[in-house]
N, C-alpha and C positions, 0 to 999 in steps of 0.2 A: 232105651232109657226110660226109666219109670218116672211118671209124674204123679205125685201123691198130694192130695188136697185136704185131707183130714188128719187130725192128730192121731186118731186111733189107727188108721192104716199106715201112717208113717212109723209109729211105734212098733206095729206088727212087723213091718218090713225090716226095720233095723234089728229087732230082736232075732228075726230069722237068720240074718247074716251073722250075728254074734254067736248064735247057737252052732254055727258051722266053724267057729273059731276065727272069724274074720274081723279085722279092725275097721271100724267105720270112721271115715274122715268127713269133715263138714266145713263148708264155707258159707257163712251167713251173708246175704247181700240184699240190697233194695232194688236190684235189677239195673237196667241200662248199663250193661257191663262193658268194661274195657280191658286192656291187656293187664292192668293191675289185678283185676279179679282173676283172670286166667292164671296169673303167676301164683296166686294163693291156692288155686286148684292143684297146680303142679307141686307146690310145697306140701300140701296135704297128702298127695299121692305118694310122696317119698316116705311117709310115716304111717300109712294105712293100706288096707287091701281094697276097700271100696270107698269111693269118694262121691259125695253129692253136695248140692248147694240149696239154699233156700232163696226164693225171690218173694219178698214181702215188703211193700212200702208201708212202713210202720207209722201210723198216724200219731202215736203218742210222743214221738220224738221231735215233732214239728211244733214250733212256738206259734202263738196266735198271729205273729207278723209274717210267718212263712207260709207260702201258698202250696199246700199239700196237693191240690188239684193240678198244679202246673208241673209237678215232679215228672220227669220224662219216664215213659214206660215203653218197653218193646219186648214182650214175652217171646214172640217167635224168634227174633234176633238173638235174644239171650239164650234161648234153648239151643239154638244152633251152635253158638259159641261154646256153651257148656258141654254139649255132646262132642264137639270137635276136640275139646280139651281132655276128654276121657271121663267126664262125670257119668255116673250110672243112675243117679236119681236127682230129681228136683222136688223139693217140698214147696208147694205153691198154694198156701191156704188163703181163703177169703178172710176179710177183716173179721167177719162174724165168728169164724172158727177160732181165731186167736183172742178175740175180745167179745165173748158172748154176752147177751143181755144180763145185767146184774154183776158182771165182773168188777171187783173193787180192790183187788190186791195189787200192790205195786212193790217193786224192789228198789231200794234207794241206798246208794253207797255214800257215806259221809266223808268229809275231809278232802279227798283228791278231786271231788266234783265241785268244790266251792270256788275255784279260781278259773281264770282264762275262759275256755269254752263254757264252763258251768256258770260263770258270772254273766257272760253275754247271752247265753241261751239257758235261762234258769230251770226250765223243765226238761231240757234235752236229755241229760244223762239218766234221769229217772225213767224216761221212755226207753232209752237204750238198754239199761240193765233189766228192766221188766221184760222186754221182748226177747233179749238174749237168754234170760233164764227160761222163758217159755219155749223158745226154740230148742234149747238144750234138753228140756224135758220132753219135747216132742220127737226130736231126731235121735236122742240117746247116743251121741257120738262118743268115740274114744279119743278123737283128736279134733280140734277146731282151729282154723287158721284165720287170723285177722291181719290187716295191713298196718305197717308202721306209719303210713301217712296220717292216720287218725291216732296219733301217739297218746293223747290223753284218754281217748276211748279205750285203748289197749290197757293203760294203767288202771282204769276204772273196772274193766272186765276182769283183769287179773285179780284185783282186790276182791271183787264179788265172788270169783271162783274159789279163792282162798277162804274167805269168810263163810261161805255156804257149802264148802266141802264138795264141790263138783269133781267127780273122778274123771276129769278130762284133761288131756295134754294140750296146753296152749302153745300154738306156733305163731310167730310174728314174722311176716314177710316184708322184705325191704320195699321202700317206696319205688314204684316204677315211674319213670319220667319220659316225657316226650323227647324227641331228638334235640330240641332247643333247651331242655332242662326243666320245663314246666312239669310239676307233679301231675300225673294223670288224675283226672276227676271227671265225673259225669257233668259237672258244671262248666267245663272248659268250652263246650259248644256254644255257650252264650257270650263268649268274649269276642269283641270285634278285633280286627288286626291291631288297631291302636291300643286297645285295652290289653291285649296279649303282650305287646311290647313292654308295657308298664309292669305286667305281672311277672315278666322274666326277672325283674329286679329282686324278687323274693328269693328265688333259688340262688341268684348271684350273691345276695347278701349273706345267705347261709354258708355258701362256699367260702366267702371271704373270712367269715368268722371262724370257720373250721380250720382254714389255713393258718390264721393267726394263733389259734389255740394250739395247733400242732408245733408251732415254733416258740412256744412258751409265753404267749401273751397272757396278761392278767385278766381276770374276769371283767374288770371295768373296761379294759381295752377291747376285749372280745364283744362285749355288749355294745360299745360305741361302733365297732365295725359292722355289727349286725344291723344297727338302726340307721347308720349314716348313708348306706348305699340303697335304701329303699326309695322308689319313685314317689315324689310328692303327690302324684295322682292317686295313690292308694289311701283310702280313708281307713287308717290303721286302728284295729281293735287292740292289738298288742304285738310287741316284738320283745322277747325276753329270753333269758337263759335259765333253765330250771333243772331240778333233779327229775329224771324221767320216771322214777318210781312213785314219787309223792306229789310232783308238780308244785312243790315249794320252790321259791327262788333259789338258784344255786349259790354256793359260796366258793371262795377260793379253794377250800379244802374238800369240796364235793368230789367224789370219785368220778362221777359222770356229769357232763354238761350237755344238755339238749337245747338247741336253739329252736324256738317256736315263733311263728309269725302267722297272723290272721288279719285280714282286712278286705274291704270292698273296693272293687274297681268298677265304676258304674253301678250296675245292679247285681253284679256277680261277686259273691264272697269266696275268697280263696284262703286255704290254710296250707301250711307246709311246715316241715321240721327237719332237723338234721342233727345227728349225734356229733358234737363238737370235740368232746374229749372223753376218753375212757381209760382210767388208771386201774390196772389189775390189782385186786386186793389180795 
């Protein structure tokens, strides 16, 4: 497996593959990988010939209240997981490589970033879109895979790719869950057994809302089902039903309803979502 640490060598490697007629698949990550990341590698493999991942803890997507230094890191463990999953390269640049002295350009998507995660973490999506654009220009992939668990991030990246004409196929992998239903996240390791029990009410609330929507429940009824089953121990940031493309609040006539929930249990912030309704157009 190739480990590449500079933009120049990453671009050279990718171009050499493409000159051979090979499609390059790419999974951007911040490391500390779990089975959800592995599932994205497997998804990218089905649509490309060579697959790799980046491991880069991006400082610009952390808010001043979030502790960048405490973000878990395990490059050796991550490398072993990626190699076992069939990755052929890892792009592992230092911060200085991605943000050299004097760098001042950012990529900012308007509209879809103004609500929910964008409201609670005002600088977050600007950091995400800037680093994703830089990673795309470094890796030069034909295919890129992102996880549905970060549904608003997917909507933001999709909009950026459309607006900036990135010639890359976007793949979205389903949320991978623990056996008890909790959405897989690097942050789950911080949950105590009691906190985890409260956290399970998030996926339970989403399933209840999905079942009600499937039996013809109105939007108001589905929203009530979503919110009423959440544990009071969760310091809720939001629990809502939205259009998954725009992240505007859904209406009764919306073709798709996406249930979204975010909140803190103790010091651990969890997010989750589930498609509640999809009407073919």
